[in-house]
Residue, then its C-alpha position, 0 to 999 in steps of 0.5 A: m512507539n509502544l501502544l498498551p492496552a491500558d493507554t486511554y483515548i478519546v475520539k474527536n470529530a474534525t468534520i461533518l460524517n454522514n451516510e454518503s461517508r459510510l458509502v464512500l468508505i466502503k466502496l472506495y477506501q476499503p479495497i485499498i485499506g481493508s476491512v479491519a481499518i474501515s472497521l476501526y474507523f467506524t467503531l471510533w465514529s461510534n465512539l462519539d457522543a450524541s452531538q457527534i463532536i467528541s467521545a468519552e474516555y475509553t482504553h485500548h483494552s475496551l477497543m480490543a474487546e469491542m473489535r475482537i482483535k489484537l492490539e497490533d492489528i489495531l495499530e496497524a489499521r490505525e496507521k492505514l487510516e493515517a496513511i490515506g488521510l482519514l485520521k490524525t493521531y495525538m499522543k501525550k506521554g505519561n504513566i498511562n499515555s493518552y491518545i487523541y484520535e481526530l476523525y476526517s471525512p473521506l474525499e467526495p467520489s469526484e475528488f477521489i477519482d481525481n486523485p491519481i494515486l488513489a484511483t490508480t491504486l483502486i484500479s489495481n486492486i479491484g481491476r477495471p470492470e468492477y472500478e467502472k461498476v463502482l463509479n456508476i454507484f456515484k454517477i448523477p442519472s442523466i435527464d433530458l432537460k431541453d423541454y423543461k424551464d427553470v422556474s425556481i424562484s430566488f432568495s430575495d423574492t421569498f425573504e426580507v433582510t433587515n439592516a440589523l443583522e449581526v454578522y457572526d464569525g463562522n470559523d469555529v463552526r464544524k465543516v467538512k475537513q479532509v487531509d490531503l494524501l502525502v507522498d514522497e517528493n522524489i522530484d526537485l520541483n524548483s529545478l523542474l520549474a527552472l526548465i520551463p521559461g516565464e514566457i510559457l509559465n507564469h510561476r506566480s500561478i502555481t498554487k499549493e494544490t497545483k504543486s501537490l498534483i505534480y508530486k502525485l503525478a510524478y509519484i504514481y507514473n515514476l516521472d523525472e523532472g525532464e519528462l515532467s517539464e515537457l508535460i507541463r509545457n503541453s499543459v498550460n493554457e492561454k493565460k500561461i496557467i497549468d491546466k490540472d485536468l489536462l495535465r492529468s490526461n497528458c501524463h496518462n496518455y504518455y505513460t500508456f503510450e510508453h508502457q503499451n497501454t498498461t496501467p501505472s506500474l507498481v514495481y517502482k513503489k517502496q515500502p509504505e511508511y506505516l509498514r517500515k521498521k520504526v527505530g534501527d540500531g545500526s546492526r547488519k540486520s538493521k541495515q538489511i531491513y532498511t535497504f529492503e524498505t527503501t529500494s523499489p522492487y524495479d531497482f532491487i532487480t536492476g542491482k541484482n542484475k548489475g545494472i541491467k534492467p529487469s525483463k518484462k517477464d521479471l517485472l510482470l511477475v513482480e506486479n503479480l506479486m503486488v496485485d494478486y498476492e498483496l504482497p508489499p514492495g519491501v516484502v517482494n524484495v525479500l521474497i526475490d532476494y530469498v528465492l535467488r539465493i536458494n534457486d541458483n540466481k533464477l526467478t522460477r515463477n511457479f516457485v516464486l508464487t508458490i512461496a507468495n501464496q504462503w506469505k499471503r496466507s500468513n499475512i506477511k506485511t513487513v520486511e522483518e516479518a518476511m526475513n524471519i519466515c525465511k530464517k524460519e524455512n531455512k532452519n526447518k530445511a536444515k533440520t530435515k536434511t539431519i534428520k534424514k541422514e540420521a535415519r539412514p540404516d547402518w549399511f547405507d554408503k558402506k563398502f563391503e568386501e567381496n569374498v569370492a568362494s574357493s574350489d574346496d568351498i564349492a566342492a564341499l557345498e555340492a557334497s552337503l547338497k547331495d545329502l539332502 
């Protein structure tokens, strides 16, 4: 999908936005999606009219000028907003394409913290100490009310309700709207639930919300059907209904026990959809890109090791690349592949981190960008080798014949020295 500066857009507000929304976006969402994406959200918000419902029509050129960034940066920021549930995009094709950007509210702080994917990603990005500081911003201060009595009066004590009131259908009235986070469904939920008999779990009690939670927990903790079925069994209450809070706790405890009290590992994640190449042409390069994008670093290293699981040292290195150097999973795969090829199949930590630091400064986010920088580096190395070889003096690597002086030559030389 080619986005052009002349393409127009309008902003539609599908929710209710306020100052609390601003604080949540900055403190909870910005560490995950970055300042440019948040800036785009605020800019689109500012485009709304006085009623805060809809905007006039703008061009993307005006958006570029207002934000002072390139069009490709706007597209990347927009895709991040879409991926995390803050924006929906609609497009109508024409000589000049028209877009509708529909804004959605961020999650309430309590909902954000309860979301295992968002909470874990936030901890990974800012660290546990800073995460605790952020939580304190949204905590309600505790006040001891034991010596107080609730003296609030009821509605009926103050207002009189007549029988002539006409009930209004409020379906069209604006309200807070949020978009749920979509994740890859890596488990077969039907197969999973089939492992749990009806005597233990009431299958009819499983709501859409519960299913969404199960998929998210499977994604963030890298759980299979067998592991999840046991965890669900242990999270069913006396009414044969899944206790969602207990399920979250059981999954977290299981993971920390299995992984020696570490937070959920990022090495199992694949390249996010918004950073993947949109169209493949069937070429060898496209197939390579697809492999890098659809394989987790854990599986990629396992493949390179011919089926042997990665060592703890290698896994820590990969997590270092993803957390400290902010390299997406697909880019990490390219880096691993590149280093193994040029470094005699060894993942030397300092060597890998040197390259990672360069890629971070170059803002490498897609597999194709990573492959291109590797190709460019190889060309530079080949060119450097050629220049060094050409710069060698004529005598370099040449063998010269040894000319041994005769006895007559030595006598003539000694005679000439006596004359000096």
